[in-house]
C-alpha positions in Angstrom: 0.0 -0.4 0.1 1.5 3.5 -0.2 0.4 4.8 2.9 2.1 2.0 4.6 4.9 3.5 7.5 8.3 2.8 7.2 10.7 4.4 9.0 14.3 3.4 9.0 17.8 3.8 11.5 20.4 5.1 9.7 23.9 5.2 11.2 27.3 5.4 10.0 29.9 2.6 10.2 32.1 4.3 12.9 32.4 2.8 15.8 30.8 1.7 18.9 26.7 2.3 18.9 26.1 5.6 21.3 23.1 4.9 23.7 21.9 8.1 21.3 21.9 6.6 18.1 20.2 2.8 20.2 17.1 5.3 21.5 17.0 6.3 18.3 16.8 3.5 16.5 13.7 2.4 19.4 12.0 5.5 19.3 11.9 4.3 15.0 11.0 1.0 15.7 8.2 1.6 18.7 6.6 4.2 16.1 6.5 1.1 13.6 5.3 -1.2 15.6 2.4 1.1 17.0 1.6 2.0 13.1 2.1 -1.8 12.1 4.2 -0.6 10.2 7.6 -1.9 9.0 11.5 -0.7 10.5 14.4 -1.1 8.5 18.1 -0.7 9.1 20.2 1.6 6.0 24.7 1.4 6.4 25.1 5.0 5.5 29.3 4.4 4.9 29.7 7.1 1.9 32.1 8.2 4.1 34.8 5.7 3.3 37.5 7.5 5.3 35.6 7.0 8.7 34.6 3.2 7.5 35.8 0.5 10.5 35.5 -2.6 9.5 33.3 -5.0 12.1 31.8 -2.1 12.3 28.1 -2.7 10.7 27.8 -6.7 12.1 28.0 -4.6 16.2 25.8 -2.9 15.0 23.5 -5.7 14.1 23.8 -7.3 17.2 23.2 -4.5 20.0 20.2 -4.4 17.8 19.2 -7.6 18.4 20.4 -8.0 22.1 17.8 -4.5 22.4 15.1 -7.0 20.6 14.5 -4.3 18.3 15.9 -6.4 15.1 15.2 -4.5 11.7 12.6 -5.9 9.1 14.6 -5.1 6.4 18.1 -4.7 6.7 22.3 -5.3 4.9 21.7 -8.7 6.9 17.4 -9.3 5.5 17.0 -7.6 2.1 13.7 -6.9 1.3 12.9 -5.1 -2.3 14.6 -1.7 -1.4 17.7 -2.5 -1.5 21.3 -2.2 -1.1 21.1 -1.3 2.2 24.8 -0.2 2.7 24.3 3.1 0.4 28.2 2.0 -1.2 26.7 -0.3 -2.9 24.2 2.2 -4.2 27.1 4.8 -5.6 25.8 4.4 -8.9 21.9 5.9 -8.0 23.2 9.2 -6.9 25.1 11.2 -9.9 22.0 10.7 -12.0 20.2 13.0 -9.2 23.4 15.1 -8.3 23.4 15.6 -12.5 19.9 16.7 -12.5 19.8 19.2 -9.8 22.8 21.0 -11.6 21.0 21.0 -15.0 17.7 22.8 -13.4 20.5 25.2 -12.4 19.7 23.9 -8.5 23.5 22.6 -8.1 26.6 23.0 -9.9 29.9 21.9 -10.6 32.9 23.1 -8.0 36.6 22.4 -8.8 38.0 24.1 -5.7 40.7 22.3 -4.8 41.3 21.9 -0.7 44.7 24.1 -0.5 42.6 26.9 -1.9 39.8 25.9 0.2 41.6 26.2 2.8 43.6 29.4 1.8 40.2 30.7 1.9 39.7 29.7 5.3 42.6 31.4 6.7 42.9 34.8 4.8 38.2 35.4 6.2 37.3 34.2 9.4 34.1 31.8 9.2 34.5 31.5 5.8 31.4 30.0 4.0 30.8 28.7 0.6 27.6 30.0 -0.2 25.6 33.1 -2.1 27.9 35.2 -1.1 31.1 33.9 -1.8 30.1 31.5 -4.8 31.0 34.2 -7.6 34.6 34.0 -7.3 36.0 30.8 -6.8 36.2 28.2 -8.5 33.1 26.8 -10.0 30.5 26.8 -13.1 29.1 29.4 -11.8 32.0 31.8 -12.8 33.6 29.2 -15.4 31.4 29.4 -18.0 29.5 26.4 -19.9 31.8 25.6 -22.5 35.3 25.5 -19.9 32.9 23.6 -17.1 32.2 21.1 -19.7 36.3 21.2 -21.1 36.9 20.3 -17.4 34.7 17.7 -16.6 35.3 16.1 -20.0 39.5 16.5 -19.0 38.4 14.6 -15.4 39.8 17.1 -13.5 38.4 16.9 -10.0 35.3 18.5 -8.3 32.5 18.0 -6.4 29.0 18.9 -7.0 27.2 22.2 -4.5 24.0 22.4 -3.6 22.9 26.4 -5.1 20.8 27.5 -2.1 18.8 30.8 -2.5 20.1 33.8 -1.0 17.2 34.9 1.1 14.5 32.8 1.4 12.8 31.8 4.0 12.7 28.1 4.5 10.2 26.0 6.6 9.1 22.9 7.3 6.9 21.0 10.3 8.5 18.6 12.3 6.5 16.3 14.1 7.6 16.8 18.0 8.7 20.5 17.3 6.0 22.0 15.2 7.1 25.1 12.3 10.8 25.3 12.4 11.6 28.3 9.6 15.0 28.8 8.9 16.9 31.9 6.6 18.6 30.2 3.5 21.5 33.6 3.9 22.6 31.2 7.1 23.3 27.9 5.2 26.3 27.0 3.3 26.4 25.5 -0.3 26.6 21.6 0.8 28.5 19.3 -1.4 26.3 16.8 -2.3 28.4 14.5 -4.5 32.3 14.4 -3.7 35.1 13.9 -6.0 35.5 10.2 -5.8 31.4 10.2 -6.4 30.9 9.0 -3.8 27.8 11.2 -2.4 27.2 13.0 0.5 24.5 12.1 3.6 22.8 15.1 2.1 22.2 13.9 -0.9 22.6 10.2 0.0 19.7 10.4 2.4 16.9 12.7 0.3 17.1 10.2 -2.5 17.5 6.5 -0.6 14.5 7.5 1.7 12.7 8.7 -1.6 13.5 4.7 -3.0 13.0 3.3 -0.2 9.5 5.4 0.6 10.0 6.1 4.1 7.3 7.8 5.5 8.9 9.2 9.0 12.5 9.7 9.3 13.3 10.4 13.6 16.6 11.7 14.1 18.8 13.7 16.6 18.1 16.9 16.9 22.4 17.4 16.2 20.7 16.9 12.3 18.2 19.9 12.2 21.0 22.4 10.8 21.1 20.5 7.7 17.2 20.1 6.9 16.5 23.4 5.1 19.2 21.7 2.7 17.3 18.4 3.0 14.0 20.8 2.3 15.7 22.3 -0.6 16.8 18.9 -1.8 13.3 16.8 -1.4 11.8 20.1 -3.5 13.6 20.2 -6.3 13.9 16.3 -6.8 10.5 14.7 -5.4 8.0 17.6 -4.5 7.7 18.4 -0.6 4.2 15.7 -1.2 7.3 13.1 -0.9 9.3 14.3 1.4 8.9 11.9 5.4 7.5 13.7 8.4 10.4 14.5 10.7 10.7 14.5 14.1 14.4 15.7 15.5 15.0 13.9 19.0 16.2 15.7 22.1 20.1 15.4 22.4 21.1 13.4 26.0 23.2 15.4 28.0 25.5 15.0 29.9 24.7 14.3 33.5 25.2 18.0 35.0 22.8 19.0 31.7 25.1 21.1 30.1 25.9 19.5 26.4 25.8 16.0 24.8 26.9 13.7 26.4 29.9 11.8 24.8 31.9 9.1 25.2 34.8 11.4 26.6 32.1 11.7 29.6 31.1 8.0 30.3 35.4 7.5 30.5 35.4 10.7 33.2 33.2 10.2 34.8 33.2 5.8 34.9 30.1 4.6 32.5 29.8 3.5 30.1 27.5 5.0 27.0 27.3 2.4 24.4 25.2 -0.4 24.4 27.5 -3.2 23.9 31.6 -3.9 24.4 33.3 -1.9 21.2 36.7 -3.0 20.4 38.2 -0.8 18.0 39.8 -3.3 15.2 43.2 -0.6 14.8 43.8 0.5 18.3 42.5 -2.8 20.1 41.4 -0.6 22.7 37.9 -1.9 24.0 35.5 0.7 25.4 32.7 -1.3 28.3 29.1 -1.6 27.1 25.8 -1.5 29.2 25.8 -5.5 27.9 29.0 -6.0 29.8 28.6 -4.3 32.7 25.5 -6.7 33.9 22.3 -4.5 32.1 19.6 -6.7 31.2 18.5 -5.4 27.8 14.6 -5.0 29.2 16.3 -2.7 31.7 18.6 -0.8 28.7 15.6 -0.5 27.0 13.4 0.9 28.7 15.7 3.4 30.4 16.4 4.6 26.7 12.4 4.7 26.0 12.0 7.4 29.5 15.3 9.7 28.1 12.6 11.8 26.4 9.7 10.4 26.7 6.5 9.2 28.5 3.5 7.9 28.5 1.8 11.0 30.7 1.2 8.6 33.8 3.9 7.7 36.8 4.5 4.7 35.4 8.4 4.3 34.4 8.7 0.6 33.9 7.8 -0.8 30.6 8.8 -4.1 28.6 8.8 -3.5 25.2 6.0 -4.6 24.3 4.2 -2.3 26.2 6.6 1.2 25.3 5.2 -0.4 21.2 1.3 -0.1 22.8 1.7 3.3 24.3 4.7 4.8 22.3 3.6 8.1 20.4 5.1 11.1 19.3 3.2 13.3 21.1 4.5 12.8 24.3 8.2 12.9 23.1 9.8 16.0 25.2 11.6 18.9 23.1 14.0 19.1 26.0 17.1 17.7 26.2 17.4 14.9 28.8 20.3 14.6 31.3 21.4 11.0 32.2 21.5 9.5 35.5 23.2 6.2 35.9 22.5 5.7 38.8 19.2 6.0 37.2 20.0 3.3 35.1 21.1 1.4 37.9 17.5 1.5 39.2 15.8 0.9 36.4 18.0 -2.8 35.9 17.5 -3.4 39.7 13.7 -3.1 39.0 14.1 -5.7 36.1 16.2 -8.2 38.0 13.9 -8.5 40.2 10.6 -8.8 37.8 12.9 -11.7 36.0 11.8 -14.8 36.5 14.6 -16.7 38.0 14.9 -19.4 35.7 15.4 -16.5 33.0 18.2 -15.6 34.9 19.4 -19.1 35.5 22.4 -18.8 32.2 23.4 -15.3 32.6 24.4 -16.0 35.9 25.9 -18.9 35.8 28.0 -17.6 33.1 29.1 -14.5 35.0 30.1 -17.1 38.3 31.6 -19.1 35.9 33.8 -16.3 34.6 34.5 -15.4 38.1 35.6 -19.0 38.3 33.0 -19.8 40.9 32.0 -23.3 40.0 28.5 -24.6 40.1 27.5 -27.8 40.2 23.3 -28.1 40.7 21.3 -25.1 38.7 18.7 -26.3 41.0 20.9 -25.0 43.8 21.9 -21.9 42.6 18.2 -21.1 41.2 17.5 -21.2 44.9 20.3 -18.1 45.3 19.0 -16.0 42.6 15.7 -15.8 44.2 17.3 -14.9 48.0 19.1 -12.5 46.6 18.1 -10.9 43.2 16.6 -8.5 44.9 19.7 -7.0 46.0 21.5 -6.8 42.8 21.5 -3.5 40.6 23.9 -5.0 37.9 24.7 -8.9 36.9 27.5 -8.9 37.6 26.0 -7.7 41.7 24.8 -11.5 41.9 29.0 -12.6 42.9 29.4 -10.3 45.7 25.7 -11.7 46.8 25.7 -15.4 45.2 29.7 -16.2 45.9 29.4 -17.5 49.3 27.0 -20.1 48.9 29.5 -22.3 46.7 32.7 -20.7 48.3 33.4 -21.2 52.1 34.7 -17.1 53.6 38.1 -18.2 54.1 39.3 -14.7 55.5 35.4 -13.6 57.6 35.3 -9.8 57.9 35.8 -10.5 61.5 37.6 -7.3 62.3 34.2 -5.6 62.9 33.1 -8.0 65.6 36.6 -9.3 67.4 36.3 -5.5 69.3 33.4 -6.6 71.7 34.4 -10.2 71.4 34.2 -12.3 74.7 33.5 -16.3 76.7 30.0 -15.6 77.2 29.5 -14.8 73.1 32.1 -17.3 72.7 30.4 -19.9 74.8 26.7 -18.7 72.7 27.8 -20.1 69.7 29.5 -23.5 70.7 26.0 -23.9 72.1 24.6 -22.6 68.8 26.7 -25.5 67.6 25.2 -28.5 69.3 21.6 -26.9 69.0 21.9 -26.9 65.0 23.3 -31.0 65.2 20.2 -32.2 66.8 17.8 -29.8 64.7 15.3 -32.5 62.8 13.9 -30.0 60.6 16.6 -27.3 58.9 14.3 -24.1 57.7 14.8 -20.6 58.0 11.5 -20.7 60.4 12.8 -23.0 63.0 16.6 -21.2 62.5 15.1 -18.3 63.5 13.1 -19.8 66.8 16.2 -21.8 68.1 18.0 -18.6 67.7 16.2 -15.8 69.5 15.2 -19.1 72.5 18.9 -18.9 73.1 19.5 -15.4 73.2 16.4 -15.0 75.3 18.4 -17.9 77.5 21.3 -16.2 77.4 20.7 -12.9 78.3 22.2 -11.3 75.5 20.8 -8.7 72.9 20.0 -10.4 69.9 22.6 -7.7 68.1 25.5 -8.5 69.6 25.3 -11.9 68.2 23.6 -11.7 64.9 25.9 -9.4 63.4 28.9 -12.6 64.6 26.5 -14.9 62.9 25.4 -13.5 59.3 29.7 -12.4 59.1 30.6 -16.0 60.1 28.0 -17.1 57.0 28.6 -14.7 54.3 32.2 -13.5 55.1 31.2 -9.9 55.5 27.7 -7.2 57.0 26.0 -7.8 54.0 23.4 -10.0 52.2 20.2 -11.9 52.4 18.4 -12.5 55.8 20.9 -14.2 58.3 18.2 -17.0 58.7 17.4 -17.8 54.8 20.9 -17.9 53.9 21.4 -20.4 57.4 18.4 -22.3 55.6 19.9 -22.4 52.0 23.4 -23.2 53.2 22.6 -26.2 54.8 23.6 -27.4 58.7 26.7 -28.6 58.0 28.2 -26.1 56.2 26.8 -23.5 58.6 28.2 -25.9 61.7 31.8 -25.7 59.6 31.5 -22.3 58.9 31.1 -21.3 62.5 33.5 -23.3 63.8 36.1 -21.9 61.5 35.3 -18.4 62.5 35.2 -19.3 66.7 38.9 -20.8 66.0 39.9 -17.5 64.1 38.6 -15.0 67.1 40.7 -17.0 69.5 43.5 -16.6 67.9 
C-alpha cells in the first residue's frame, strides 16, 4: 500500500553504538510497531575515510540484543535494497546531475589547498551565496570551460545552490513549525570528487527510493534540514517528503551539552550499548551489556530519556512501550543521563525477571569469575534469595559467591573488639543445637536462635551480626536465617567453627 508506514535507522559504521543512536533506533522501532509499519536498517557508509571494519555487524548485534531487530537490513534484504549506501553509488550521480541541469546545483573545482587558503584569509569562511561567485566553479567559469574540465576528468564536487534570501520552513512532529533563513546555510557538497554522495544527497534519495514515510533523527541534524527540504523540493516534490521528528539530545549528567564517550570515561559509566573494540588500537570500550545490564532494562531506560506516557509509570516492557508510544509525548528539551537511575531500572528488571530466565546469565558470570556451579537447582534457589539486592548482573558475584565457597577470611575485625567468652560459649552452644535440629529451615532456625538469645541474656544484635559475618564473610547479604537454610546444616556448622577458631586466635 502507498500509505504503509516505513521508518529507518541509518547509522554510520564508524565505531561503537552510542546510547543516543540506540534510542533513535528504538523510537523508530516503537513507531513502526505502534502503527503496523516496517523498520529498516540502512548503513550510511559513504564516508569511506571513517569506515571501520566490523562496525556494521556490531550494530546489528546491538539491535538484536535490545530486541529491536530490523525488518529490512543488509542482513535481511527486502524489496528496496541495497541497504548499504556504498552499494548504491551509481544511483546518486544521476540525481546530482539533474540538480545541475535545473540550475539548483553546480560543479566546484576548488582544490583543498585553495579552500584552506580562503579559510585562513577569511574568518568563519563559508562557501555560500556570498562567496561562490568568486570561486572556482561552473557559476564563474562558464559552460564551455566547465564542460572541458569535466570531460578532461578534472576533480570536482557538486554543490547545492542555496537561495540567497528565502525562508525555508517545514513541520517537525515534535517541534512544530521550523523556519530558517537560507542566507544562514552554506552550499553543501552533494557529490564528492570520488563519486560518493555526502549524507545530504544520499539521505534524501534513499528515503525517496525506500519509500520512507517518517524519519526520526537527533536534533543535531536540524541545521541540515533546510538543505534537505531544498533537495526534496527540487528532486521529488515536498509532498513526497517524510514527516520528520528531530529527537532531543541525551545530555551530560549536569545538563550542559551532549553526552559523549569522553564523559562516560571521565565519570565511570558506559555510553555504548555493547563492548566495542577498536580494530586499529585494540582498545575496548565497555558497554551496558558487559557491565551487567539486562536488555529489557536498557531499552526501558532509553525510552524514558525524552518520553513518557503521561502517567507515573516508569517500568515498561518492549511490548508495552510499543502499545503506548506516541510522538506527541516526546519532549522537546534534552534529557539528562543519570547512571544511578539507569542502575535503578536494571535492579527493577532483575527483580521482576523470573529466576529461571536469570539462571543462564548468572551462571555464566559466576563461571567467568571462577566460581564453580554444579547444581542448577541450588543456583536457582540462591538467585531467588539474592536477586532483589542486585543492581547489575555482576552484583550476583558478591551476593552469591559465599553460597558456593566458604569465606576463608571472614571480616571478623568488625566483631573482635566486643568479643568475649560469653559470646564464644553462645556460639559453641549454637553449634550443638544445630547438630540436634531435625528440621532445617529459616523459620525453625530463627526460632531456635531467639530462644537461645533469650536464655543467655545477650542482646540479639550482639550475636546476629557475628553470625552473619561467620556465614557470609561480611556485613551484607539476604536474611541471615534464609542464608543459613540454603547453606545447609553441615556448611553452617563448619563456618561457625572456623570463625570461632580465628576469634580465639
